[in-house]
Residue, then its C-alpha position, 0 to 999 in steps of 0.5 A: m225170092d222171099a219166104r212166100d215164093w219158097d212156100a209157094l213151091a213147097g208142095d212140089f219142092d222135092r220134084d221141082v228143086f234140084d237136090p245136090t245131096g241126092t243127085d251126086g253123080h261123081g260122089d263128090f258131095a258124099r266124099a266131102l261129108r266123109r272127110v268131115g267125119r263124125v261131129e257133135l252138132a251139124v247144121d243144115l243152113g237152108c234146109g228146105t224140106g229137110r232132104l239132107l237132115p236124116r243124112l246129117a243125123r248119121r254123122a252127128t249126134h244133134v242136127v239143126g235145120l234152119d230155113f225162113a219159109p214156114a211151109l218148107l219147115r213144116a215139111a222138114a219137121a214132118r220128114t224128121a218127126g221120128s227123130d229126137r236128134i233133129a230140130v228145125r227152126r225158122a231163121d232169116l239166114a241173111r240176118p245175124l244169127r246168135k245160135p246155134r254155136g259150136a257146130g262141127l259141120v255146117a252144110c249149105t247147099n244152093v243157098l248162096l243164090s242171091p245176086d246181092d253180094g251183101v246177102r251172100h256175105r251175111i249168110l257166109r258170116n252166119a255159117r262161120n259164126m256157127l262153127r267151132p274153131r276148125g269146124e268145117l263148111v260143106l258148100v254147094v253153089p251153082a258153077l258159072e263155068s257149067a252155065l256157059w258149058l250148058n249154053n255152048r251145048i244148046v247152041a251146038w244142038n241148035e246148029r245141028a238142027g240147021l239153025r244159024g245166026a240169032r236163031a242158033l242162040r234160042g234157048g240159051i243165055a239171052s244176048d241183050r245188054a242187061t243179061a250181058r251185064d249180069l253175066l259179067r257178075g256171074v248172075v244168070d237167069q235160071g227159071g226166071v230167077r236171077t241166080k248167082h253162079f261162081l267161078r271156081e277161083e272166085l268162090h275160093e276168094v269169097l270163102r277166104g274173105t269171110g274167114f274160111a280156108p278152102e280144103e278141096t273142091g269137087r263137082v256135083v254133076y247132074p244128068w243132062d235131062a235135069y236141064l234139057e228135055r229129051p237130050p240127045r246122046w251125043l251130048g255125052e256124060a260131061g253134064p252140068w254141075d255145081w261146085v262143092v267145096r269143103a272149107t275149114r273155119a280159119 
């Protein structure tokens, strides 16, 4: 998706785009922020409409929100207009960025979504370059294990409804060859958009390869109705999740 695609979502962004910072069922995202502690400068890499910015301002003297979609930035600026400690700036996160520098914390929540390895690598390099030595990254990304678990539950639901064979796969991950090739690379169709999902071990390896030391990994857990319409109670509480990792600049 490019800036125009995200701008088209701006009016309904807070309703239609999952908010891991506000849907933190197990509290793992909040715990990661607490472990970082107070910092002089915090950066929200891909701030969207600024949902996380006020929360970061409670942990940092100065906060900078970066995004490349003008309409989202306008919403973020309006949300934080009462604070002189929060600034929002337009930036293409997939291009080398010269500033800000010296941050104690960079938050990056569901931004590493591109199926392009190079784009994701450049975003992580920017995050590292923004951090001071031993500064910390709090990263949220889609979990491939969760996508497979969700698919498993959809198939089980269909089978309980009496569907068999190919019909039992309805509503889940498609079974065509192109989708299978994508799945082997962790790319899953999410609302019509090819979206990168990460295995836990893969995510740690990617972070080490871009100059980070993973410190702890948790889950941002979502309710079933974030993905399914009128989910049955038998699905239980083990709902879908994103990975949240706290990592230190190595």
